N, CA, C and O of each residue as an XYZ file, in Angstrom:
892
protein
N      14.291    185.762    -17.545
C      14.848    186.181    -16.089
C      16.128    186.449    -16.626
O      16.683    185.837    -17.538
N      16.633    187.613    -15.853
C      18.286    188.033    -16.258
C      19.333    187.178    -15.285
O      18.961    186.831    -14.164
N      20.330    186.939    -15.656
C      20.956    186.469    -14.425
C      21.559    187.210    -12.919
O      22.380    186.903    -12.055
N      20.783    188.160    -13.143
C      21.329    188.985    -12.243
C      20.133    188.919    -11.059
O      20.274    188.924     -9.836
N      18.859    188.853    -11.895
C      17.748    188.744    -10.819
C      17.412    186.918    -10.511
O      16.522    186.569     -9.736
N      18.133    186.101    -11.130
C      17.893    184.970    -11.010
C      18.730    184.623     -9.396
O      18.427    183.971     -8.396
N      20.058    185.562     -9.868
C      21.496    185.400     -7.933
C      20.448    185.737     -6.970
O      20.001    184.990     -6.099
N      19.984    187.362     -7.305
C      19.284    187.835     -5.948
C      18.221    187.038     -5.509
O      18.231    186.958     -4.280
N      16.984    186.195     -6.222
C      16.182    185.263     -5.759
C      16.968    184.164     -5.219
O      16.496    183.746     -4.162
N      17.912    183.627     -5.571
C      18.887    182.404     -4.806
C      19.248    182.592     -3.910
O      19.466    181.732     -3.056
N      19.525    184.344     -3.740
C      20.119    184.399     -2.254
C      19.062    184.637     -0.849
O      18.828    184.314      0.315
N      18.645    185.512     -2.072
C      17.441    185.488     -0.988
C      15.973    183.974     -0.483
O      15.063    183.900      0.344
N      16.595    182.975     -1.674
C      15.924    182.011     -1.106
C      16.616    180.993      0.013
O      16.104    180.054      0.622
N      18.304    181.655      0.071
C      19.236    180.768      1.046
C      19.338    181.681      2.376
O      19.847    181.164      3.370
N      18.948    182.810      2.429
C      18.891    183.586      3.432
C      17.379    182.974      3.805
O      17.438    181.818      4.223
N      16.402    183.390      3.748
C      15.444    182.602      3.990
C      15.248    181.050      4.621
O      14.572    180.618      5.555
N      16.163    180.426      3.660
C      16.427    178.923      4.648
C      16.905    179.163      5.917
O      16.176    178.921      6.879
N      17.919    179.563      6.060
C      19.106    179.921      6.820
C      18.280    180.663      7.745
O      18.769    180.552      8.869
N      17.009    181.527      7.752
C      16.373    181.905      8.466
C      15.370    180.862      9.542
O      15.343    180.637     10.752
N      14.783    180.510      8.617
C      13.668    179.058      9.133
C      14.539    178.363      9.600
O      14.084    178.378     10.744
N      15.622    177.619      9.703
C      16.520    176.395     10.706
C      16.849    177.425     11.734
O      17.120    177.066     12.880
N      16.843    178.401     11.472
C      18.100    179.037     13.137
C      16.179    178.885     13.787
O      15.799    178.388     14.848
N      15.368    179.495     12.715
C      14.021    179.465     14.014
C      13.650    177.777     14.648
O      13.546    177.493     15.841
N      13.509    176.897     13.575
C      13.066    175.627     13.570
C      13.983    175.223     14.808
O      13.464    174.365     15.521
N      15.392    175.717     15.257
C      16.303    175.099     15.927
C      16.030    175.971     17.310
O      16.163    175.238     18.290
N      15.673    177.382     17.671
C      15.309    177.965     18.508
C      13.926    177.092     19.352
O      13.774    176.868     20.553
N      13.010    176.723     18.109
C      11.751    176.163     18.726
C      12.182    175.174     19.285
O      11.846    175.074     20.465
N      13.338    173.730     18.543
C      13.508    172.911     19.572
C      14.005    172.548     20.497
O      13.859    171.413     20.950
N      14.928    173.713     21.144
C      15.703    174.254     22.314
C      14.668    174.478     22.964
O      14.544    173.650     23.867
N      13.803    175.268     22.923
C      12.853    175.703     23.984
C      11.987    174.830     24.251
O      11.422    174.939     25.339
N      11.554    173.523     23.214
C      10.892    173.046     23.554
C      11.482    171.836     24.405
O      10.816    171.157     25.187
N      12.790    171.677     24.137
C      13.509    170.537     25.305
C      13.573    171.211     26.788
O      13.356    170.702     27.888
N      14.022    172.792     26.357
C      14.436    173.155     28.052
C      13.223    173.324     28.849
O      13.552    173.833     29.921
N      11.742    173.083     28.783
C      10.433    172.790     29.248
C      10.474    171.684     29.084
O      11.158    171.383     30.062
N      10.291    170.855     28.638
C       9.878    169.433     29.470
C      11.348    168.990     30.176
O      11.214    168.038     30.944
N      12.660    169.481     30.063
C      13.843    169.240     31.310
C      13.672    169.756     32.469
O      13.869    169.149     33.521
N      13.040    171.684     32.310
C      12.983    171.897     33.564
C      11.475    171.371     34.485
O      11.502    171.559     35.701
N      10.415    170.832     33.966
C       9.616    170.328     34.540
C       9.651    168.726     35.101
O       8.895    168.029     35.779
N      11.045    168.531     34.386
C      11.195    166.108     34.960
C      12.438    167.458     36.252
O      12.328    167.311     37.469
N      13.401    168.535     35.704
C      14.174    168.951     36.821
C      13.311    168.989     38.202
O      13.693    168.337     39.174
N      12.299    169.669     38.237
C      11.837    169.958     39.350
C      11.110    169.017     39.793
O      11.144    168.990     41.023
N      10.173    167.871     39.135
C       9.311    167.216     39.605
C      10.177    166.021     40.146
O       9.582    165.092     40.693
N      11.774    165.979     40.008
C      12.785    165.111     40.599
C      13.710    165.506     41.433
O      14.524    164.775     41.997
N      13.594    166.827     41.543
C      14.454    167.982     42.260
C      15.962    167.442     41.741
O      16.739    166.734     42.381
N      16.085    167.823     40.799
C      17.328    167.422     40.015
C      17.889    168.939     39.681
O      17.480    169.675     38.783
N      19.199    169.283     40.885
C      19.289    170.455     41.006
C      20.429    170.389     39.858
O      20.534    171.371     39.124
N      21.233    169.350     39.680
C      22.559    169.543     38.311
C      22.038    169.682     36.924
O      22.535    170.402     36.059
N      20.827    168.807     36.775
C      20.076    169.316     35.242
C      19.630    170.903     35.391
O      20.013    171.741     34.574
N      18.826    171.215     36.459
C      18.161    172.533     36.197
C      18.891    173.620     35.995
O      18.615    174.660     35.397
N      20.414    173.084     36.877
C      22.083    174.349     36.211
C      22.198    174.144     34.713
O      22.496    175.177     34.114
N      22.058    173.211     34.063
C      22.189    172.717     32.542
C      21.192    173.409     31.952
O      21.413    173.835     30.819
N      20.259    173.598     32.399
C      18.859    173.959     31.757
C      19.549    175.989     31.712
O      19.797    176.679     30.723
N      19.620    176.242     32.770
C      20.133    177.584     32.985
C      21.235    178.057     31.831
O      21.273    179.134     31.235
N      22.045    177.006     31.714
C      23.430    177.239     31.354
C      23.212    177.334     29.707
O      24.034    177.756     28.894
N      21.790    176.791     29.423
C      22.019    176.248     28.068
C      21.259    177.444     27.362
O      21.628    177.642     26.204
N      20.134    178.387     27.910
C      19.640    179.152     27.728
C      20.007    180.078     27.071
O      19.301    180.700     26.278
N      21.292    180.309     27.347
C      22.060    181.673     26.737
C      22.176    180.764     24.738
O      22.188    181.447     23.713
N      22.217    179.797     24.746
C      22.421    179.243     23.518
C      21.066    179.797     22.445
O      21.232    180.352     21.359
N      19.980    179.534     22.967
C      18.579    180.005     22.353
C      18.771    182.089     22.623
O      18.309    182.943     21.866
N      19.373    182.273     23.585
C      19.640    183.868     23.553
C      20.781    184.477     21.713
O      20.903    185.385     20.890
N      21.172    183.430     22.015
C      22.275    183.582     20.440
C      21.726    183.714     19.472
O      21.887    184.555     18.587
N      20.662    182.458     19.603
C      20.074    181.419     17.866
C      19.180    183.103     17.987
O      19.122    183.682     16.902
N      18.614    183.754     19.030
C      17.747    184.766     18.589
C      18.596    186.099     17.937
O      18.100    186.763     17.026
N      19.618    186.332     18.379
C      20.896    187.388     17.866
C      21.212    187.533     16.233
O      21.401    188.434     15.415
N      21.144    185.919     16.280
C      21.524    185.632     14.499
C      20.637    186.030     13.915
O      20.868    186.805     12.987
N      19.083    185.603     14.272
C      18.140    185.376     13.541
C      17.940    187.116     13.474
O      17.346    187.487     12.461
N      18.305    188.059     14.297
C      17.819    189.484     14.520
C      19.009    189.884     13.432
O      18.436    190.601     12.612
N      20.142    189.774     13.120
C      20.966    189.931     12.269
C      20.773    189.693     10.428
O      20.577    190.616      9.636
N      20.896    188.150     10.049
C      19.981    187.847      9.436
C      18.430    188.608      8.749
O      18.356    189.077      7.613
N      17.542    188.580      9.538
C      16.928    189.634      9.018
C      16.836    191.209      8.442
O      16.180    191.743      7.548
N      17.871    191.695      9.450
C      18.148    193.079      8.834
C      18.865    193.332      7.534
O      18.929    194.236      6.702
N      19.452    191.954      7.755
C      21.084    192.133      6.693
C      20.338    191.887      5.026
O      20.599    192.459      3.967
N      19.167    190.619      5.395
C      18.140    190.320      4.140
C      17.244    190.756      4.049
O      16.457    190.048      3.421
N      16.537    192.412      4.635
C      16.092    193.289      4.253
C      16.409    194.829      3.582
O      15.772    195.667      2.944
N      17.986    194.657      4.200
C      18.614    195.587      3.925
C      19.170    195.140      1.824
O      19.018    195.705      0.741
N      19.692    194.086      2.225
C      20.532    194.133      0.922
C      19.845    193.439     -0.379
O      20.299    193.661     -1.502
N      18.008    192.039     -0.033
C      17.263    192.314     -0.665
C      16.403    192.991     -1.460
O      16.096    192.891     -2.648
N      15.847    194.192      0.044
C      14.592    194.666     -0.252
C      13.289    193.914     -0.907
O      12.774    194.087     -2.012
N      13.033    193.268     -0.138
C      11.961    192.337     -0.175
C      10.417    192.962     -0.069
O      10.072    193.780      0.784
N       9.879    192.614     -0.724
C       7.918    192.697     -0.998
C       7.103    192.245     -0.868
O       7.060    191.045     -1.137
N       6.050    192.860     -0.420
C       4.751    192.072     -0.046
C       5.220    190.798      0.917
O       5.900    191.040      1.913
N       4.872    189.560      0.621
C       4.829    187.914      0.933
C       6.341    187.900      1.800
O       6.581    187.543      2.954
N       7.117    188.372      0.871
C       8.978    187.762      1.618
C       8.912    188.941      2.499
O       9.333    188.482      3.561
N       8.609    190.317      2.722
C       8.747    191.142      3.670
C       7.585    190.513      5.257
O       7.888    190.632      6.444
N       6.695    190.077      4.863
C       5.866    189.916      5.971
C       6.586    188.190      6.530
O       6.755    187.786      7.681
N       6.730    187.845      5.880
C       7.696    186.166      6.483
C       8.950    186.640      7.419
O       9.215    186.147      8.516
N       9.570    187.547      6.863
C      10.868    188.223      7.182
C      10.802    189.189      8.738
O      11.694    189.248      9.585
N       9.459    189.883      8.764
C       8.842    190.552     10.189
C       8.503    189.622     11.196
O       8.788    189.656     12.393
N       7.774    188.677     10.475
C       7.362    187.385     11.469
C       8.922    186.990     11.845
O       9.479    187.684     12.696
N       9.519    186.087     11.343
C      10.231    185.630     12.046
C      11.332    186.297     13.011
O      11.909    185.748     13.949
N      11.484    187.648     12.537
C      11.796    188.096     13.830
C      11.252    188.191     14.673
O      11.813    187.856     15.717
N       9.780    188.722     14.746
C       9.023    188.667     16.208
C       9.244    187.500     16.707
O       9.834    187.618     17.781
N       9.041    186.416     16.423
C       9.078    184.605     16.447
C      10.138    184.238     17.109
O      10.042    183.432     18.035
N      11.356    184.794     16.721
C      12.512    184.975     17.659
C      12.779    184.980     18.780
O      13.339    184.259     19.606
N      11.964    186.554     18.671
C      12.244    187.207     20.116
C      10.997    186.197     21.188
O      11.200    186.054     22.394
N       9.973    185.696     20.601
C       8.737    185.084     21.419
C       9.262    183.970     22.102
O       9.033    183.669     23.273
N      10.277    183.134     20.965
C      10.437    181.674     21.192
C      11.985    182.237     22.208
O      12.358    181.407     23.036
N      12.497    183.065     22.157
C      13.793    183.387     23.612
C      12.811    183.852     24.391
O      13.440    183.891     25.448
N      11.455    184.335     24.736
C      10.870    184.510     25.681
C      10.902    183.136     26.773
O      11.352    183.029     27.914
N      10.160    182.090     25.801
C       9.860    180.834     26.450
C      10.499    180.377     27.072
O      10.359    180.065     28.254
N      12.124    180.128     25.737
C      13.149    179.502     27.158
C      13.282    180.727     28.465
O      13.496    180.211     29.562
N      13.212    181.777     28.467
C      13.553    182.609     29.554
C      12.825    181.925     30.356
O      13.423    181.185     31.137
N      11.113    181.976     30.404
C      10.126    180.859     30.869
C      10.555    179.104     31.780
O      10.228    178.479     32.789
N      11.192    179.015     30.944
C      11.861    177.255     31.485
C      12.902    177.608     32.312
O      13.054    177.116     33.430
N      13.690    178.505     31.780
C      15.017    178.750     32.740
C      14.548    179.550     34.532
O      15.285    179.568     35.518
N      12.985    180.172     34.413
C      12.808    180.512     35.678
C      11.940    179.361     36.886
O      11.878    179.312     38.114
N      11.181    178.280     35.394
C      10.944    176.846     36.311
C      12.436    176.372     36.772
O      12.694    176.225     37.967
N      13.452    176.131     35.692
C      15.090    175.578     36.705
C      15.385    176.469     37.659
O      15.727    176.243     38.820
N      15.269    177.260     37.239
C      16.008    178.851     38.954
C      14.752    178.169     40.421
O      15.330    178.651     41.395
N      13.718    177.534     40.911
C      13.092    177.061     41.508
C      13.676    175.826     42.013
O      13.708    175.509     43.203
N      14.130    175.155     41.048
C      14.626    173.386     41.987
C      15.484    173.705     42.730
O      15.675    172.779     43.518
N      16.264    174.709     42.960
C      17.230    174.539     44.261
C      16.527    174.908     45.590
O      16.632    174.293     46.651
N      15.800    176.007     45.353
C      15.034    176.542     46.312
C      14.087    175.786     47.314
O      13.772    176.043     48.476
N      13.683    174.588     46.312
C      12.722    173.827     46.997
C      13.189    172.643     48.114
O      14.247    172.290     47.593
N      13.067    171.940     49.148
C      13.620    171.335     49.722
C      13.437    170.187     49.266
O      14.194    169.391     49.821
N      12.743    169.689     48.463
C      12.622    168.558     47.934
C      11.454    168.403     46.873
O      11.013    169.384     46.274
N      10.859    166.798     46.622
C      10.178    166.710     45.663
C       8.386    166.751     45.954
O       7.771    166.584     47.007
N       8.122    166.904     45.219
C       6.964    168.172     45.242
C       6.099    166.820     45.411
O       6.367    165.693     44.996
N       4.427    167.489     46.510
C       3.967    166.324     46.246
C       3.103    165.895     45.309
O       2.881    166.631     44.348
N       2.483    164.678     45.413
C       1.393    164.145     44.227
C       0.899    164.496     43.538
O       1.003    164.355     42.319
N      -0.139    165.350     44.461
C      -1.309    165.615     43.941
C      -0.314    166.649     42.501
O      -0.182    166.231     41.351
N       0.342    168.234     43.117
C       0.555    169.236     42.798
C       2.092    168.580     41.423
O       2.548    169.151     40.432
N       2.427    167.235     42.037
C       2.950    166.560     40.434
C       2.492    166.467     39.297
O       3.006    166.384     38.182
N       1.497    166.486     39.666
C       0.033    165.366     38.610
C      -0.611    166.664     37.747
O      -0.990    166.554     36.581
N      -0.660    167.733     38.416
C      -1.782    168.915     38.157
C      -0.281    169.370     36.668
O      -0.357    169.170     35.456
N       0.877    169.990     37.472
C       1.564    170.591     36.745
C       2.321    169.709     35.656
O       3.009    169.945     34.663
N       1.866    168.587     36.320
C       2.920    168.024     35.009
C       1.854    167.629     33.761
O       2.380    167.353     32.682
N       0.395    167.590     33.852
C      -0.790    167.670     32.624
C      -0.297    168.413     31.900
O       0.011    168.285     30.715
N      -0.103    170.012     33.230
C      -0.101    171.286     32.026
C       1.259    171.278     31.616
O       1.329    171.553     30.418
N       2.402    171.066     32.151
C       3.680    171.104     31.031
C       3.584    170.449     30.187
O       4.038    170.868     29.122
N       2.857    168.894     30.226
C       2.752    168.251     28.449
C       1.489    169.274     27.483
O       1.557    169.119     26.263
N       0.713    169.980     27.857
C       0.025    170.758     27.427
C       1.025    171.721     26.221
O       1.161    171.872     25.007
N       1.448    172.099     27.247
C       2.521    173.458     26.471
C       3.444    172.938     25.506
O       3.588    173.386     24.369
N       4.036    172.013     25.987
C       5.090    171.278     25.361
C       4.337    170.712     23.795
O       4.947    170.665     22.726
N       3.350    170.445     23.934
C       2.273    169.794     22.673
C       2.333    170.845     21.631
O       2.457    170.788     20.408
N       2.176    172.070     22.690
C       1.788    173.469     21.768
C       3.090    173.707     21.354
O       3.108    173.800     20.126
N       4.198    173.848     21.856
C       5.213    174.157     21.222
C       5.550    173.267     19.758
O       5.718    173.855     18.690
N       5.599    172.210     19.852
C       5.862    171.254     18.843
C       4.568    171.185     18.189
O       4.611    170.110     17.590
N       3.548    171.674     17.985
C       2.568    171.599     16.825
C       2.726    173.187     16.362
O       2.794    173.320     15.140
N       2.800    174.508     17.200
C       3.823    175.804     16.253
C       4.538    175.006     15.485
O       4.144    174.717     14.355
N       5.460    174.630     15.890
C       6.569    174.638     14.923
C       6.626    173.491     14.012
O       7.565    173.248     13.254
N       5.915    173.037     14.096
C       5.359    171.958     13.184
C       4.324    172.719     12.048
O       4.346    172.402     10.859
N       3.598    173.556     12.489
C       2.897    174.544     11.648
C       3.880    174.925     11.218
O       4.056    174.428     10.105
N       5.168    175.995     11.700
C       5.627    176.660     11.056
C       6.316    176.047      9.799
O       6.293    176.646      8.724
N       6.955    174.792      9.961
C       7.867    174.312      9.291
C       6.533    173.571      7.876
O       7.126    173.319      6.827
N       5.534    173.371      7.840
C       4.670    173.534      6.954
C       3.972    174.083      6.399
O       3.382    173.751      5.371
N       3.902    175.221      7.105
C       3.019    176.131      6.368
C       1.662    176.303      6.733
O       0.849    177.106      6.274
N       1.448    175.013      8.065
C      -0.283    174.898      8.532
C      -1.308    175.859      8.902
O      -0.971    176.189     10.039
N      -2.212    176.410      8.648
C      -2.917    177.606      9.316
C      -3.287    176.331     10.160
O      -2.614    176.075     11.158
N      -4.302    175.550      9.802
C      -5.177    174.695     11.021
C      -4.071    173.994     12.123
O      -4.514    173.580     13.195
N      -3.133    173.921     11.923
C      -2.123    173.541     13.109
C      -1.777    174.763     13.903
O      -1.591    174.810     15.119
N      -1.728    175.558     13.203
C      -1.392    176.985     13.738
C      -2.685    177.473     14.697
O      -2.573    177.964     15.821
N      -4.016    177.200     13.933
C      -4.933    177.640     14.509
C      -5.459    176.741     16.193
O      -6.123    177.304     17.064
N      -4.963    175.327     16.278
C      -5.175    174.150     16.824
C      -4.479    174.310     17.963
O      -4.774    173.687     18.982
N      -3.446    175.194     17.897
C      -2.033    175.900     19.028
C      -3.291    176.761     20.101
O      -3.344    176.322     21.250
N      -4.366    178.059     19.715
C      -4.441    178.363     20.104
C      -5.631    178.153     21.108
O      -5.907    178.670     22.190
N      -6.367    176.969     20.148
C      -7.228    176.351     21.207
C      -6.953    175.609     22.415
O      -7.706    175.565     23.387
N      -6.036    175.132     22.327
C      -5.357    174.477     23.408
C      -4.424    175.825     24.465
O      -3.682    175.534     25.404
N      -4.615    176.752     24.162
C      -4.400    177.473     25.470
C      -5.398    177.814     26.524
O      -5.375    178.258     27.672
N      -6.218    177.451     25.720
C      -7.922    178.280     26.628
C      -7.597    176.742     27.729
O      -7.657    176.885     28.950
N      -7.353    175.711     27.273
C      -7.246    174.947     28.632
C      -6.376    175.072     29.221
O      -6.645    175.115     30.421
N      -4.848    175.210     28.879
C      -3.543    176.296     30.115
C      -4.099    176.860     30.769
O      -3.946    176.597     31.962
N      -5.017    177.907     30.410
C      -5.220    179.111     31.144
C      -6.047    178.394     32.233
O      -5.853    178.737     33.399
N      -6.779    177.614     32.013
C      -8.118    176.723     32.521
C      -7.265    176.037     34.431
O      -7.469    176.147     35.640
N      -6.295    175.360     33.442
C      -6.028    174.501     34.608
C      -4.621    175.483     35.600
O      -3.984    174.980     36.525
N      -4.501    176.384     35.271
C      -3.914    177.293     35.696
C      -4.428    178.322     36.987
O      -3.870    178.811     37.970
N      -5.921    178.363     36.362
C      -7.268    179.071     37.389
C      -7.392    177.971     38.725
O      -7.390    178.154     39.942
N      -7.527    176.447     37.660
C      -7.370    175.131     38.778
C      -6.633    175.330     39.953
O      -7.099    175.413     41.090
N      -5.132    175.423     39.526
C      -4.100    174.622     40.458
C      -4.136    176.097     41.258
O      -3.932    175.861     42.449
N      -4.297    177.341     41.061
C      -4.264    178.092     41.834
C      -5.043    177.995     42.955
O      -4.655    178.068     44.121
N      -6.769    177.735     42.339
C      -7.473    177.427     43.928
C      -7.017    176.336     44.802
O      -7.093    176.452     46.025
N      -6.395    174.944     44.054
C      -6.268    174.280     44.831
C      -5.130    174.326     45.662
O      -4.912    173.448     46.497
N      -4.186    175.568     45.435
C      -2.868    175.046     45.819
C      -3.402    176.123     47.086
O      -3.286    175.768     48.259
N      -3.780    176.977     46.855
C      -4.547    177.882     48.320
C      -5.309    177.267     48.958
O      -5.670    177.729     50.041
N      -5.578    176.591     48.708
C      -6.877    175.642     49.966
C      -5.690    174.338     50.480
O      -5.880    173.750     51.544
N      -4.766    174.078     49.792
C      -3.560    173.430     50.447
C      -3.213    173.901     51.449
O      -3.397    173.697     52.649
N      -2.436    174.872     50.568
C      -1.872    175.900     51.991
C      -2.421    176.653     53.606
O      -1.878    177.096     54.618
N      -3.912    176.446     53.043
C      -4.382    176.714     54.170
C      -4.783    176.100     55.404
O      -5.239    176.684     56.387
N      -4.498    174.429     55.221
C      -4.484    173.626     55.215
C      -3.174    172.614     56.005
O      -3.274    171.715     56.840
N      -1.765    173.313     55.215
C      -0.538    173.234     55.646
C       0.224    174.249     55.392
O       1.000    174.182     54.438
N       0.161    175.350     56.163
C       0.664    176.480     56.417
C       2.182    176.214     56.116
O       2.831    176.774     55.233
N       2.629    175.293     56.972
C       4.262    175.401     56.857
C       4.770    174.906     55.531
O       5.990    174.747     55.478
N       4.199    174.680     54.643
C       4.322    174.336     53.440
C       4.519    175.725     52.270
O       4.843    175.770     51.083
N       4.151    176.744     53.264
C       3.793    177.946     52.214
C       4.562    178.465     50.949
O       4.472    179.303     50.052
N       5.354    177.490     51.407
C       7.048    178.157     50.882
C       7.193    177.601     49.417
O       7.462    178.233     48.395
N       6.983    176.450     49.553
C       6.930    175.680     48.378
C       5.783    175.927     47.562
O       5.904    176.202     46.368
N       4.778    175.854     48.085
C       3.557    176.156     47.286
C       3.547    177.543     46.104
O       3.122    177.692     44.959
N       4.177    178.298     46.985
C       4.854    179.611     46.628
C       5.200    179.171     45.194
O       4.632    179.625     44.201
N       6.234    178.198     45.168
C       7.193    178.215     43.823
C       6.493    177.645     42.885
O       6.425    178.105     41.746
N       5.723    176.263     43.386
C       4.873    176.225     42.588
C       3.724    176.581     41.737
O       3.404    176.063     40.667
N       2.786    178.162     42.785
C       2.366    178.528     41.895
C       3.034    179.693     40.766
O       2.535    180.298     39.818
N       4.356    179.676     41.350
C       5.327    180.716     39.924
C       5.659    179.629     39.085
O       5.729    180.326     38.073
N       5.856    178.777     38.772
C       6.000    177.564     38.101
C       4.506    177.572     36.973
O       4.463    177.957     35.805
N       3.628    177.124     37.646
C       2.393    177.529     36.874
C       2.212    178.655     36.233
O       1.900    178.665     35.042
N       2.421    179.961     37.086
C       2.073    181.334     35.800
C       2.955    180.940     34.737
O       2.651    181.100     33.555
N       4.412    180.253     35.247
C       5.405    180.572     33.739
C       5.017    179.600     32.796
O       5.596    179.734     31.718
N       3.922    178.314     32.884
C       3.509    177.583     32.214
C       2.315    178.043     31.277
O       2.042    177.811     30.100
N       1.674    178.842     32.349
C       0.877    179.822     31.203
C       1.023    180.613     30.688
O       0.085    180.859     29.930
N       2.243    181.650     30.639
C       3.429    182.356     29.803
C       3.439    181.627     28.775
O       2.814    181.776     27.724
N       4.033    180.967     29.029
C       4.156    179.886     27.678
C       3.544    179.520     26.502
O       3.959    179.687     25.355
N       2.371    178.932     26.935
C       1.200    178.886     26.685
C       1.015    179.819     25.865
O       0.898    179.697     24.645
N       0.965    181.125     26.703
C       0.518    182.330     25.785
C       1.215    182.716     24.624
O       0.756    182.975     23.511
N       2.504    182.723     25.062
C       4.032    183.142     23.713
C       3.671    182.327     22.860
O       3.428    182.845     21.770
N       3.443    180.493     22.964
C       3.259    179.847     21.538
C       1.924    180.148     21.293
O       1.750    180.231     20.078
N       1.058    180.317     21.834
C      -0.086    181.010     20.896
C      -0.069    182.364     20.218
O      -0.875    182.714     19.356
N       0.989    183.132     20.723
C       1.426    184.325     19.605
C       2.118    183.764     18.612
O       1.718    184.059     17.486
N       3.192    182.921     18.695
C       3.782    181.788     17.834
C       2.698    182.070     16.489
O       2.489    182.799     15.519
N       2.184    180.844     17.287
C       1.044    180.529     16.046
C       0.257    181.405     15.127
O      -0.141    181.113     13.999
N       0.075    182.633     15.845
C      -0.758    183.395     15.722
C       0.182    184.395     13.914
O      -0.204    184.695     12.784
N       1.327    184.509     14.620
C       2.287    184.490     13.339
C       2.315    184.237     12.729
O       2.524    184.919     11.725
N       2.099    182.785     12.741
C       2.572    181.899     11.719
C       0.831    181.909     10.448
O       0.561    181.719      9.262
N       0.153    182.252     11.706
C      -1.119    182.257     10.404
C      -1.050    183.623      9.309
O      -1.347    183.597      8.115
N      -0.538    184.878     10.155
C      -0.372    185.719      9.455
C       0.318    185.411      8.488
O      -0.210    185.674      7.407
N       1.801    184.719      8.430
C       2.278    185.056      7.499
C       2.357    184.015      6.012
O       3.050    184.050      4.995
N       1.060    182.953      6.605
C       0.623    182.217      5.331
C      -0.657    183.130      4.798
O      -0.920    183.099      3.596
N      -1.406    183.896      5.648
C      -2.641    184.664      4.854
C      -2.414    186.093      4.754
O      -3.179    186.895      4.220
N      -1.432    186.319      5.245
C      -1.587    187.985      5.698
C      -2.820    188.679      6.519
O      -3.139    189.861      6.651
N      -3.217    187.821      6.870
C      -5.100    187.701      7.781
C      -4.492    187.532      9.638
O      -3.567    186.772      9.925
N      -5.032    188.161     10.413
C      -5.130    187.998     12.053
C      -5.758    186.895     12.190
O      -6.901    186.833     11.739
N      -5.310    186.011     12.694
C      -6.448    184.485     13.011
C      -7.358    184.896     13.894
O      -7.149    185.559     14.910
N      -8.595    184.401     13.398
C      -9.741    184.955     14.304
C      -9.747    183.961     15.225
O      -9.380    182.786     15.207
N     -10.413    184.928     16.321
C     -10.713    184.201     17.607
C     -11.316    182.980     17.381
O     -11.870    182.762     16.304
N     -11.266    181.954     18.481
C     -11.909    180.675     18.095
C     -13.429    180.789     18.794
O     -14.239    179.871     18.664
């Protein structure tokens, strides 16, 4: 192998390590944002909610940096086959993870609009839904770090549970409003929160599908 070829391979590996590191940081920050948003919601912590909204800008800037590095790497290294596939997947993943951060921010935006702590039943149901999507994010990022297609597949299975919980919550909240119309505004905020969690589950599933594609070159089959 020539010195020039070795240099090119080393440079490409360095680029990929940097991109992978940024994706991992985005995933960790998105996970933290969801955890913090749900805690702020259930505890009506307006100050914490404001911090979450401000921190979302960091995730946005990381996405911009991933995009810059991917474009530069493609232009300078002219990657082929598997390497190009991973780069394109990283570009798409960064955009999807950025959206997860946006959904966490949207949940945080609800906090100052609500009058106080949510009622116990809603707190329990939303808490379960939130815990599952956080687990999904963590598993997806673990799958990315390890290149583990089984972990990626496990994420997509959990999304079905999130979808069902969202449907159940909608039915329960509508029934609650029928008996407590004075709380309609609060319930509307909770329904939006549930929808945001459901969308986080969908986006995390998309991340898992991209990981599967990166590792196998094939689309993840339906469960």
